[in-house]
C-alpha positions in Angstrom: 133.7 -85.8 73.4 134.8 -85.0 69.9 138.4 -84.0 70.4 138.7 -82.6 66.9 136.2 -79.9 67.9 138.7 -78.6 70.5 140.9 -77.4 67.6 138.2 -76.0 65.3 139.6 -72.8 63.7 138.2 -69.5 62.6 139.0 -68.5 59.0 140.2 -65.0 58.3 137.2 -64.5 56.0 134.8 -65.4 58.8 136.5 -62.9 61.1 136.2 -60.1 58.6 132.5 -61.0 58.0 131.8 -61.2 61.8 133.4 -57.7 62.2 131.0 -56.3 59.6 128.1 -58.0 61.4 129.0 -56.3 64.6 128.5 -52.8 63.1 124.9 -53.6 62.4 124.2 -55.2 65.8 122.2 -53.4 68.4 124.1 -55.2 71.2 127.6 -55.0 69.9 128.0 -52.1 67.6 131.4 -50.9 66.3 134.3 -49.3 68.1 135.4 -45.7 67.2 138.4 -45.4 64.9 140.7 -42.7 66.3 144.3 -44.1 66.3 147.3 -43.5 64.0 150.9 -44.5 64.1 152.0 -41.8 66.6 149.1 -42.7 68.9 150.0 -46.4 68.8 153.7 -45.8 69.4 152.7 -43.5 72.3 150.5 -46.3 73.8 153.5 -48.7 73.5 155.9 -46.2 75.2 153.2 -45.5 77.8 153.1 -49.3 78.7 156.8 -50.0 78.4 158.3 -47.0 80.2 157.0 -47.6 83.7 158.3 -49.4 86.8 161.2 -50.8 84.8 163.0 -47.4 84.4 162.2 -46.2 87.9 162.8 -49.2 90.1 163.6 -52.6 88.6 166.5 -51.2 86.6 168.3 -50.7 89.9 168.2 -54.4 90.9 169.1 -55.5 87.3 172.1 -53.1 87.3 173.2 -54.4 90.7 173.2 -58.0 89.4 174.6 -57.4 86.0 176.7 -54.2 86.3 176.9 -51.8 83.4 176.6 -54.9 81.1 172.9 -55.0 82.0 172.5 -53.0 78.7 173.0 -56.3 76.9 170.0 -57.7 78.8 167.9 -54.8 77.6 169.2 -55.3 74.1 168.5 -59.1 74.2 165.0 -58.6 75.6 164.3 -55.9 73.0 165.5 -58.2 70.2 163.4 -61.1 71.5 160.4 -58.7 71.8 161.2 -57.4 68.3 161.1 -60.9 66.8 157.8 -61.4 68.6 156.6 -58.0 67.3 157.2 -59.1 63.7 154.8 -62.0 64.3 152.3 -59.8 66.0 152.5 -57.3 63.2 152.0 -60.0 60.5 148.9 -61.3 62.3 147.6 -57.8 63.0 147.9 -57.1 59.3 146.1 -60.3 58.4 143.4 -60.0 61.1 143.0 -56.3 62.0 140.5 -56.9 64.9 140.6 -56.7 68.6 141.8 -59.7 70.6 145.6 -59.7 70.2 147.2 -63.1 70.6 143.8 -64.7 71.4 142.4 -64.0 68.0 145.7 -64.9 66.2 145.7 -68.3 68.0 142.1 -69.0 66.9 143.2 -68.7 63.3 146.5 -70.7 63.6 145.9 -73.4 66.2 142.2 -73.6 67.0 139.7 -72.9 69.8 141.3 -74.6 72.8 144.7 -72.9 72.3 142.9 -69.6 71.7 141.0 -70.0 75.0 144.3 -70.9 76.8 145.9 -67.8 75.4 143.0 -65.6 76.3 143.0 -67.0 79.8 146.7 -66.5 80.2 146.3 -62.8 79.1 143.9 -62.3 82.0 147.0 -63.0 84.1 149.1 -60.5 82.2 146.6 -57.6 82.1 144.1 -57.9 85.0 146.4 -59.5 87.7 149.4 -57.5 86.5 147.5 -54.2 86.9 146.9 -55.0 90.6 150.7 -54.7 91.1 150.9 -51.7 88.9 148.2 -50.0 91.0 149.9 -50.9 94.3 153.2 -49.6 92.9 151.6 -46.3 91.8 150.2 -46.0 95.3 153.7 -46.4 96.8 155.1 -43.7 94.5 152.2 -41.4 95.0 152.2 -41.5 98.8 156.0 -41.1 98.7 155.6 -38.0 96.6 153.0 -36.6 99.1 155.3 -37.4 102.0 158.6 -36.1 100.7 157.5 -33.5 98.2 154.5 -31.9 100.0 155.2 -33.1 103.6 151.7 -34.6 103.6 151.6 -37.8 105.6 148.6 -40.0 105.0 147.7 -42.5 107.8 149.4 -45.8 107.4 146.1 -47.7 107.4 144.9 -46.1 104.1 148.2 -46.7 102.2 149.0 -50.3 103.1 147.4 -53.6 102.2 145.6 -55.7 104.9 147.9 -58.7 105.0 151.1 -56.7 105.1 149.8 -54.8 108.1 148.5 -58.0 109.8 151.8 -59.9 109.3 153.9 -56.9 110.2 151.9 -56.3 113.4 152.3 -59.9 114.5 156.0 -59.9 113.8 156.4 -56.7 115.8 154.6 -58.3 118.7 156.9 -61.3 118.6 160.1 -59.2 118.5 158.9 -56.9 121.3 158.1 -60.0 123.4 161.6 -61.1 122.7 163.0 -58.0 124.4 163.3 -55.6 121.5 162.1 -51.9 121.7 159.5 -51.0 119.0 161.5 -48.1 117.8 164.5 -50.4 117.1 162.6 -52.5 114.7 162.8 -52.3 110.9 160.9 -49.3 109.5 158.5 -51.5 107.4 157.5 -53.4 110.5 157.0 -50.2 112.4 154.7 -48.9 109.6 152.7 -52.2 109.6 152.3 -52.0 113.4 151.1 -48.4 113.1 148.7 -49.3 110.3 147.1 -52.1 112.3 146.9 -50.3 115.6 145.5 -47.0 114.3 143.1 -48.4 111.7 139.3 -48.1 112.3 137.8 -51.3 113.5 134.4 -53.1 113.1 134.4 -55.7 115.9 137.7 -57.5 115.5 138.1 -56.5 111.8 140.7 -53.8 111.2 140.0 -51.6 108.1 143.4 -51.5 106.4 143.2 -50.9 102.7 145.3 -49.3 100.0 142.9 -46.4 99.1 145.3 -44.5 96.7 145.4 -47.7 94.6 141.6 -47.8 94.5 141.5 -44.1 93.6 143.8 -44.5 90.6 142.0 -47.6 89.3 138.6 -45.8 89.5 140.1 -42.8 87.7 141.7 -44.8 84.9 138.7 -47.1 84.5 136.4 -44.1 84.1 138.8 -42.6 81.5 138.9 -45.9 79.5 135.1 -46.2 79.8 134.6 -42.7 78.5 136.3 -43.3 75.1 139.4 -44.2 73.1 139.8 -40.6 72.0 140.0 -39.5 75.7 142.3 -42.3 76.6 144.6 -41.5 73.6 144.8 -37.8 74.6 145.6 -38.7 78.2 148.2 -41.2 77.1 149.9 -38.8 74.7 150.1 -36.1 77.4 151.6 -38.6 80.0 154.1 -39.9 77.4 155.3 -36.3 76.6 155.7 -35.5 80.3 157.7 -38.6 81.2 159.9 -38.5 78.1 160.7 -34.9 78.8 161.7 -35.8 82.4 163.7 -38.9 81.3 165.6 -36.8 78.8 166.2 -34.2 81.5 167.6 -37.0 83.8 169.9 -38.1 81.0 171.0 -34.5 80.1 171.9 -33.7 83.7 173.3 -37.2 84.7 175.7 -37.4 81.8 177.8 -34.7 83.3 178.3 -36.7 86.4 179.3 -40.0 84.7 182.6 -41.4 85.9 183.8 -44.1 83.4 185.8 -45.7 86.3 182.4 -46.9 87.6 182.0 -49.0 84.4 184.9 -51.2 85.5 184.3 -54.1 85.8 181.7 -54.0 83.0 180.2 -57.4 83.7 181.2 -58.2 87.3 179.0 -61.3 87.6 179.3 -62.6 84.0 176.5 -63.8 81.9 174.7 -65.3 84.9 174.6 -61.9 86.6 173.3 -60.3 83.5 170.5 -62.8 83.0 169.5 -62.7 86.7 167.3 -59.7 85.9 165.5 -61.2 82.9 162.1 -61.4 84.7 162.2 -57.7 85.8 163.5 -56.4 82.6 161.1 -58.4 80.4 158.2 -57.2 82.6 159.1 -53.7 81.5 158.6 -54.7 77.9 155.4 -56.7 78.0 153.2 -53.7 77.3 153.9 -53.5 73.5 151.5 -56.3 72.7 148.7 -54.3 74.3 148.8 -52.2 71.1 147.4 -55.1 69.1 144.2 -55.1 71.2 143.3 -51.7 69.7 143.3 -52.9 66.1 139.6 -52.1 65.5 140.1 -48.5 66.7 143.0 -47.9 64.2 142.4 -45.8 61.1 144.6 -48.1 59.1 145.5 -51.1 61.2 147.3 -53.1 58.5 149.8 -50.3 58.0 149.8 -48.5 61.4 149.9 -51.4 63.9 153.3 -52.9 62.7 154.9 -49.5 62.6 153.5 -48.5 66.0 154.9 -51.6 67.7 158.3 -51.3 66.1 158.7 -47.6 67.0 157.7 -48.2 70.6 160.3 -51.0 71.1 163.1 -49.1 69.4 162.5 -45.8 71.3 162.2 -47.5 74.7 165.2 -49.7 74.2 167.4 -46.7 73.3 166.1 -44.9 76.5 166.7 -48.0 78.7 170.3 -48.5 77.4 171.2 -44.8 77.9 169.6 -44.6 81.4 171.4 -47.8 82.4 174.8 -46.4 81.2 174.2 -43.1 83.0 173.1 -44.7 86.2 176.1 -47.1 86.4 178.4 -44.3 85.4 177.1 -41.9 88.1 177.5 -44.4 91.0 179.1 -47.8 91.3 176.7 -50.6 90.3 177.0 -52.2 93.7 175.0 -49.3 95.2 172.0 -49.6 93.0 170.1 -52.4 94.8 167.5 -49.9 95.9 163.8 -49.4 95.2 164.2 -45.9 93.6 167.6 -45.9 91.9 167.1 -42.7 89.9 166.2 -40.7 92.9 169.0 -42.4 94.9 171.8 -41.4 92.6 170.8 -37.8 92.4 170.4 -37.5 96.2 173.8 -39.1 96.6 175.3 -36.4 94.3 173.4 -33.7 96.3 171.0 -32.9 93.4 167.9 -33.3 95.5 165.8 -31.0 93.3 166.0 -33.7 90.6 164.5 -36.3 93.1 161.3 -34.4 93.2 161.1 -34.2 89.4 161.8 -38.0 89.2 159.0 -38.7 91.8 156.5 -36.8 89.7 157.6 -38.6 86.5 157.3 -42.0 88.3 153.7 -41.2 89.3 152.8 -40.2 85.7 154.7 -43.2 84.2 152.9 -45.8 86.4 149.5 -44.2 85.6 150.2 -44.5 81.9 151.1 -48.2 82.3 147.8 -48.7 84.2 145.9 -46.9 81.4 147.2 -49.1 78.6 146.7 -52.4 80.4 143.3 -51.4 81.7 142.4 -50.6 78.1 143.7 -53.9 76.7 142.0 -56.4 78.9 138.3 -55.4 78.1 139.0 -55.7 74.4 140.3 -59.3 74.7 137.2 -60.2 76.8 135.1 -58.5 74.2 136.6 -60.6 71.4 136.1 -63.8 73.5 132.5 -62.9 74.1 131.9 -62.3 70.4 133.0 -65.9 69.8 130.7 -67.2 72.5 133.5 -68.2 74.9 132.3 -65.6 77.5 128.7 -64.4 78.2 127.3 -61.9 75.6 127.3 -58.9 77.9 131.1 -58.8 77.8 130.9 -57.8 74.1 128.4 -54.9 74.6 129.6 -51.6 73.0 128.5 -48.4 74.6 126.3 -46.6 72.0 127.8 -43.1 72.8 131.3 -43.8 73.9 132.0 -46.7 71.5 133.9 -48.7 74.1 133.3 -52.2 75.5 131.5 -50.7 78.5 130.5 -53.8 80.5 133.9 -55.5 80.2 135.7 -52.2 81.2 133.6 -52.0 84.4 134.2 -55.7 85.3 138.0 -55.3 84.7 137.9 -52.2 87.0 136.3 -54.4 89.8 138.7 -57.3 89.2 141.7 -55.0 89.6 140.3 -52.6 92.3 139.1 -55.1 94.9 142.3 -57.2 95.3 144.5 -54.1 95.2 142.9 -52.9 98.4 143.9 -55.9 100.4 146.6 -57.9 98.7 150.4 -57.7 98.3 151.2 -60.0 95.3 154.9 -60.6 95.5 155.0 -63.2 92.8 152.8 -61.4 90.3 155.7 -60.0 88.2 157.0 -63.5 87.3 153.5 -64.9 86.8 152.6 -62.0 84.5 155.9 -62.4 82.6 155.4 -66.2 82.1 151.9 -65.6 80.8 153.0 -63.0 78.3 156.0 -65.0 77.2 153.7 -68.0 76.6 151.5 -65.8 74.4 154.5 -64.6 72.5 155.7 -68.2 71.9 152.3 -69.2 70.5 152.0 -66.1 68.2 155.5 -66.8 66.8 154.5 -70.5 66.4 151.4 -69.4 64.6 153.3 -67.5 62.0 155.4 -70.7 61.4 152.3 -72.8 61.1 150.7 -70.4 58.5 153.9 -69.6 56.5 153.4 -72.3 53.8 149.6 -72.2 53.5 148.7 -70.5 50.2 145.0 -70.2 51.1 145.6 -67.7 53.9 145.0 -64.1 52.7 147.9 -61.9 53.5 147.9 -58.3 54.8 150.1 -55.4 53.9 152.9 -56.5 56.3 154.7 -59.8 56.1 157.7 -60.9 58.2 160.8 -60.9 56.0 161.6 -64.5 55.1 165.1 -65.9 55.8 165.5 -69.7 55.5 166.2 -71.0 59.0 168.0 -74.1 57.8 171.1 -72.1 57.0 171.3 -70.4 60.4 169.7 -72.5 63.1 172.1 -75.5 63.0 175.0 -73.0 63.2 173.5 -71.1 66.1 172.9 -74.4 68.0 176.5 -75.5 67.4 177.8 -72.1 68.6 175.6 -72.2 71.7 176.9 -75.7 72.7 180.6 -74.7 72.0 180.3 -71.5 74.1 178.6 -73.3 77.0 181.6 -75.6 77.3 184.2 -72.9 76.5 183.1 -70.0 78.7 182.2 -71.9 81.8 182.9 -75.6 81.3 182.7 -76.6 85.0 179.3 -75.0 85.5 178.0 -76.7 82.4 179.3 -80.1 83.5 177.9 -79.6 87.0 174.6 -78.7 85.5 174.5 -81.8 83.3 175.7 -84.2 86.0 173.3 -82.6 88.6 176.2 -81.9 91.0 174.9 -80.6 94.3 174.9 -76.8 94.7 174.3 -74.2 97.5 170.8 -73.1 98.1 170.3 -69.4 97.4 169.4 -67.2 100.4 165.8 -66.6 99.2 165.1 -70.4 98.9 166.9 -71.2 102.1 164.9 -68.8 104.2 161.7 -70.0 102.5 162.5 -73.7 103.3 163.3 -73.1 106.9 160.6 -73.1 109.7 159.8 -69.7 111.2 161.4 -70.6 114.4 164.7 -71.2 112.7 164.5 -68.0 110.7 163.9 -66.0 113.9 166.9 -67.8 115.4 169.0 -66.8 112.4 167.8 -63.2 112.6 168.6 -63.0 116.3 172.1 -64.5 115.8 173.0 -62.1 113.0 171.5 -59.1 114.9 173.5 -60.1 118.0 176.7 -59.9 116.0 175.8 -56.5 114.6 177.5 -53.6 116.4 174.3 -51.6 116.4 172.3 -54.5 117.8 169.6 -53.8 115.2 166.9 -56.5 114.8 166.9 -57.6 111.1 163.5 -58.0 109.3 163.1 -60.9 106.9 164.1 -58.9 103.8 167.1 -57.5 105.6 168.3 -61.0 106.6 168.0 -62.1 102.9 169.9 -59.1 101.7 172.6 -59.7 104.4 173.1 -63.3 103.3 173.0 -62.4 99.5 175.8 -59.8 100.0 178.2 -62.5 101.2 180.5 -64.3 98.8 180.2 -68.1 98.6 182.9 -68.8 101.1 181.5 -66.3 103.7 177.9 -67.6 103.0 178.9 -71.2 103.8 180.9 -70.2 106.8 178.1 -68.0 108.2 175.5 -70.8 107.8 177.8 -73.3 109.5 178.4 -70.8 112.4 174.6 -70.5 112.7 174.3 -74.3 112.8 172.2 -74.7 109.6 172.0 -78.3 108.7 174.2 -79.1 105.6 171.2 -81.0 104.0 169.4 -77.7 104.0 172.4 -75.7 102.7 172.7 -77.8 99.6 170.3 -79.1 97.0 170.9 -82.4 95.2 169.1 -85.3 93.5 165.6 -84.6 92.2 165.2 -81.6 94.5 167.9 -80.0 92.4 167.0 -81.5 89.0 163.3 -80.3 89.2 164.5 -76.7 88.9 166.2 -77.6 85.6 163.0 -79.0 84.0 162.0 -75.7 82.4 165.5 -75.4 80.7 165.3 -79.0 79.5 161.9 -78.3 78.0 163.5 -75.3 76.2 166.4 -77.4 75.0 164.2 -80.1 73.6 162.0 -77.6 71.7 165.1 -75.8 70.4 166.5 -79.1 69.0 163.1 -79.9 67.4 162.9 -76.5 65.8 166.4 -76.8 64.5 165.4 -80.2 62.9 162.2 -78.8 61.4 164.0 -75.7 60.2 166.1 -78.0 58.0 163.3 -80.3 56.9 160.6 -77.7 56.4 162.5 -74.5 55.6 161.0 -72.6 58.5 161.3 -68.8 58.6 164.1 -67.6 60.8 162.7 -64.5 62.5 159.6 -66.1 64.1 161.7 -69.1 65.1 164.2 -66.8 66.9 161.3 -65.1 68.5 159.9 -68.4 69.8 163.2 -69.6 71.0 164.2 -66.3 72.7 160.8 -66.1 74.6 160.9 -69.7 75.5 164.4 -69.3 76.9 163.2 -66.4 79.1 160.4 -68.6 80.3 162.9 -71.2 81.3 164.8 -68.6 83.4 161.7 -67.9 85.5 161.9 -71.1 87.5 159.8 -74.1 88.2 157.5 -72.6 90.8 156.3 -70.0 88.3 155.7 -72.8 85.7 153.6 -74.7 88.3 151.6 -71.6 89.3 151.0 -70.8 85.6 150.0 -74.4 85.0 147.5 -74.3 87.8 146.0 -71.1 86.4 145.7 -72.8 82.9 144.0 -75.8 84.5 141.4 -73.6 86.1 140.8 -71.9 82.7 140.5 -75.3 81.0 137.8 -76.4 83.5 135.8 -73.2 82.7 136.2 -73.8 79.0 134.9 -77.4 79.1 132.1 -76.4 81.4 130.8 -73.3 79.6 132.8 -72.0 76.7 133.0 -75.1 74.5 129.3 -75.6 74.1 128.5 -71.9 73.8 131.1 -71.3 71.1 129.8 -69.7 67.9 131.6 -72.3 66.0 129.8 -75.0 67.9 126.4 -73.4 67.3 127.3 -72.8 63.6 128.4 -76.5 63.1 125.3 -77.8 64.8 
């Protein structure tokens, strides 16, 4: 194998020429140009203002207190740094493909393929969770707003129903009454026992999720103009409702609830980094629409920046209002906005919020479902995917075949799966793409032969800033929490968090713990798995240790040490090594500060996601690498051109 061929690059001139060739091709054709700055900003807002503002903001506020606003600001700044890099590339290479195309120019084919493959995780797999979340909001709206109760078997995934039914059987056999069990277990039992059956197969499927995917896919297939109009309407609706929430909620803010402002310190604030970043990842979907912009070199950078700025302001204000209306300790709920207004006896607002949540989730689904086909289309044009993926509909001017395939890829799993890890996996895939795009700008900054677009990232010499930032970070880590830093570096043993503890224990021991905790409860209520985890998490460290000892949990299970502890620190050490190398190269090569800060910020957030997510992402990339070596490498246009 010629390893140099793995890093063969596309020139910007060739990309522009290829784009002209598409317009005269019967198979490919050209996409319709309908988008301006306002439309692009609306797409960004549609993708960013979704589950983050209606659900995950509650857990993030519970962990970080009112100081969670700093996490939103930090995430927005990190995304802003990355947006500069995206904007510069979009100005140089105004074609569909997003980070995939940019990596082809900066790093070469193998990195471009890896990025394209990782973006499948962001868009296609992420949309499965968005569709399931939409279904939950929609069925909740029908139940509480219209008093219309759908059968459980058409609003729940297969495996949740199956596992919940078996758990209910075990608990009933243990002497519990079905009506005493957790509501989620009762719902799963009902779904399984009332579902139609074919032989021994129970037909349990999330049909509302299927409905919204079909509807959105049809809209995206029909045309960009129709998608744009629908997105603009949904954005207007949800912004109006969010502004109403702020306008009403601000009169119920009690500033005493902001004390303490950061109850769990920096660690508590950063605990929600995955959920908060997941709320921001949609802005890069704007760059997939480059070929459908009227003036992409001017409008794409502006659209990205406006989307991030507007959404950050809204997130910060909502977080302050929420934590001012009720104490942060009450916000660990799935629907925090509805919860605070119900608590203050403003139930009419809950219905409005429910409608807004349904609209918001649909708009996220629209943007993501629109972005994935355009990446596949770009990969197909380059020969890395079969030709049919780049087919443009002659009437609607959309990547028709890719859109239909994406619809199937999202629709089928959403019927049956409940992907609990997908938020972290989507976040790590997106962060990886951001890191590579920022790195691409650094690679190209000193190459005079690269034609520049209308937008260029402002140049600040990093050698005057990076060493100072590194020194400040080291000093603060030993000043603010010296003992924690020393324990981290010396690999001092530490308590296992409740989530990891319950995962590591055998099922028999977990059942024993649930029974013991339930027996001590005055209501004698049998705890479900999630309730047991929440119960343990609410204890302080001393109570947590005492409880586990009373429940006769082995001390070796309670604490992590040695390599079992060190392995979780590997992502951070990778971040630290790369940060040191970048600081060195910033001094020796005068690297530009903004893309460097974008790279380091995104890499730091990757390190916060944990080793299991890195391993899952690594396995995903290995599968993609096998496909590349087996098919894409030999069918690449660059391979055919060179031969």
